[in-house]
DRENLUMVEX-678358 format. One line per field, with one value per residue: residue number from 1; z, y, x of N, C-alpha, C in turn. Coordinates in nm, 3 decimals, padded with zeros to 5 digits. Each point is the difference from the previous one (the first is absolute). Layout:
! residues N
resi (NUM, ...)
n_c3 (Z, ...)
n_c2 (Y, ...)
n_c1 (X, ...)
ca_c3 (Z, ...)
ca_c2 (Y, ...)
ca_c1 (X, ...)
c_c3 (Z, ...)
c_c2 (Y, ...)
c_c1 (X, ...)
This chain:
! residues 63
resi (1, 2, 3, 4, 5, 6, 7, 8, 9, 10, 11, 12, 13, 14, 15, 16, 17, 18, 19, 20, 21, 22, 23, 24, 25, 26, 27, 28, 29, 30, 31, 32, 33, 34, 35, 36, 37, 38, 39, 40, 41, 42, 43, 44, 45, 46, 47, 48, 49, 50, 51, 52, 53, 54, 55, 56, 57, 58, 59, 60, 61, 62, 63)
n_c3 (00.361, 00.120, -00.103, 00.067, 00.042, -00.128, -00.034, 00.090, -00.045, -00.124, 00.049, 00.056, -00.122, 00.000, 00.032, -00.137, -00.025, 00.107, -00.052, -00.106, 00.045, 00.068, -00.116, -00.084, 00.101, 00.007, -00.152, -00.026, 00.105, -00.055, -00.109, 00.085, 00.022, -00.032, 00.117, -00.085, -00.019, -00.088, 00.004, -00.066, -00.034, -00.099, -00.060, 00.028, -00.101, 00.007, -00.142, 00.003, 00.074, -00.098, -00.101, 00.041, 00.018, -00.110, -00.035, 00.056, -00.032, -00.035, -00.120, 00.014, -00.057, -00.052, -00.027)
n_c2 (00.800, -00.036, -00.044, 00.039, 00.095, 00.022, -00.034, 00.083, 00.090, -00.037, -00.001, 00.093, 00.060, -00.140, 00.031, 00.017, -00.075, -00.078, -00.007, 00.007, -00.080, -00.095, 00.007, -00.029, -00.092, -00.054, -00.005, -00.025, -00.102, -00.042, 00.001, -00.080, -00.021, -00.117, -00.014, 00.015, -00.126, 00.043, -00.003, 00.122, -00.004, -00.067, 00.094, -00.076, -00.060, 00.038, -00.030, 00.064, 00.109, -00.004, -00.004, 00.096, 00.049, -00.061, 00.033, 00.109, -00.043, 00.116, -00.059, -00.011, -00.113, -00.010, -00.135)
n_c1 (00.738, 00.065, 00.073, 00.092, -00.084, -00.029, 00.143, 00.068, -00.107, 00.018, 00.112, -00.069, -00.054, 00.007, -00.125, 00.029, -00.113, 00.049, 00.090, -00.064, -00.081, 00.083, 00.081, -00.105, -00.066, 00.112, 00.009, -00.133, 00.015, 00.126, -00.042, -00.080, 00.112, -00.011, 00.033, 00.127, 00.015, 00.058, 00.132, 00.022, 00.135, -00.036, -00.018, -00.106, -00.051, -00.130, 00.019, 00.125, -00.064, -00.105, 00.066, 00.066, -00.130, -00.040, 00.096, 00.002, -00.103, -00.003, -00.034, -00.124, -00.058, -00.128, -00.016)
ca_c3 (00.074, -00.037, -00.010, 00.110, 00.105, -00.048, -00.003, 00.141, 00.047, -00.045, 00.099, 00.110, -00.055, -00.135, -00.084, -00.066, 00.034, 00.127, 00.024, -00.056, 00.081, 00.128, -00.035, -00.049, 00.107, 00.090, -00.057, 00.019, 00.132, 00.016, -00.072, 00.072, 00.139, 00.108, 00.023, -00.033, 00.106, -00.016, 00.009, -00.104, 00.000, -00.132, -00.069, -00.071, -00.051, 00.099, -00.048, 00.047, 00.140, 00.044, -00.013, 00.116, 00.134, -00.030, 00.008, 00.149, 00.066, 00.053, -00.059, -00.007, -00.080, 00.026, -00.133)
ca_c2 (-00.103, -00.048, -00.159, -00.076, 00.007, -00.087, -00.149, -00.024, 00.008, -00.110, -00.117, 00.002, -00.035, -00.039, 00.027, 00.125, 00.064, 00.019, 00.090, 00.137, 00.058, 00.067, 00.114, 00.110, 00.062, 00.060, 00.127, 00.101, 00.059, 00.093, 00.110, 00.078, 00.049, -00.120, 00.000, -00.117, -00.081, -00.010, 00.129, 00.009, 00.106, 00.065, 00.040, -00.101, 00.017, -00.080, -00.149, -00.069, -00.005, -00.095, -00.135, -00.006, -00.039, -00.124, -00.064, -00.008, -00.085, 00.112, 00.011, -00.133, 00.002, -00.093, -00.033)
ca_c1 (-00.007, 00.151, -00.020, 00.048, -00.099, -00.101, 00.028, 00.011, -00.131, -00.049, 00.035, -00.108, -00.125, 00.019, -00.084, 00.016, -00.119, -00.018, 00.127, -00.055, -00.117, 00.046, 00.081, -00.082, -00.067, 00.099, 00.048, -00.110, 00.007, 00.116, -00.029, -00.112, 00.075, 00.053, 00.141, 00.054, 00.033, 00.144, 00.078, 00.099, 00.076, -00.029, -00.144, -00.040, -00.118, -00.087, 00.018, 00.109, -00.011, -00.082, 00.093, 00.096, -00.077, -00.013, 00.128, 00.030, -00.102, -00.070, -00.144, -00.043, -00.128, -00.093, -00.077)
c_c3 (-00.012, -00.024, 00.102, 00.121, -00.064, 00.012, 00.142, 00.068, -00.048, 00.083, 00.103, -00.028, -00.170, -00.091, -00.047, 00.028, 00.130, 00.035, -00.071, 00.081, 00.134, -00.016, -00.017, 00.116, 00.110, -00.049, 00.023, 00.145, 00.025, -00.072, 00.063, 00.145, 00.087, 00.041, -00.024, 00.117, 00.005, 00.016, -00.128, -00.008, -00.136, -00.031, -00.098, -00.055, 00.090, -00.032, 00.069, 00.148, 00.036, -00.030, 00.101, 00.125, -00.018, 00.011, 00.158, 00.079, 00.088, -00.040, 00.011, -00.082, 00.058, -00.145, 00.038)
c_c2 (-00.072, -00.167, -00.076, -00.009, -00.105, -00.150, -00.048, -00.025, -00.137, -00.133, 00.009, 00.002, -00.051, 00.019, 00.140, 00.108, 00.072, 00.113, 00.127, 00.063, 00.066, 00.119, 00.126, 00.060, 00.075, 00.137, 00.097, 00.051, 00.107, 00.132, 00.108, 00.041, -00.103, 00.004, -00.143, -00.102, -00.030, 00.139, -00.018, 00.126, 00.066, 00.009, -00.109, 00.008, -00.093, -00.143, -00.075, -00.020, -00.129, -00.143, -00.041, -00.038, -00.148, -00.089, -00.013, -00.055, 00.110, -00.017, -00.170, 00.021, -00.126, -00.005, -00.010)
c_c1 (00.137, -00.027, 00.057, -00.075, -00.117, 00.002, -00.007, -00.148, -00.069, 00.024, -00.065, -00.133, 00.020, -00.119, -00.011, -00.117, -00.027, 00.103, -00.026, -00.097, 00.054, 00.101, -00.082, -00.077, 00.090, 00.061, -00.092, 00.002, 00.107, -00.022, -00.114, 00.071, 00.012, 00.148, 00.053, 00.044, 00.152, 00.061, 00.084, 00.077, -00.036, -00.157, -00.038, -00.136, -00.102, -00.023, 00.118, -00.003, -00.108, 00.059, 00.100, -00.070, -00.035, 00.137, 00.031, -00.108, -00.100, -00.152, -00.035, -00.139, -00.076, -00.067, -00.142)
């Protein structure tokens, strides 16, 4: 997991527990074949894809 993505995602979801849960759930979806909501020219880990989706505003959450 890239630190720069994590810091940017924390600006969108400041609660660390919520951020971890959102990333974990989305990572599971990606590993089971879900299509990424972002495009990337480089191969990235599912965790990094999930963080980039949060940064780009592609994922939302409810408490």
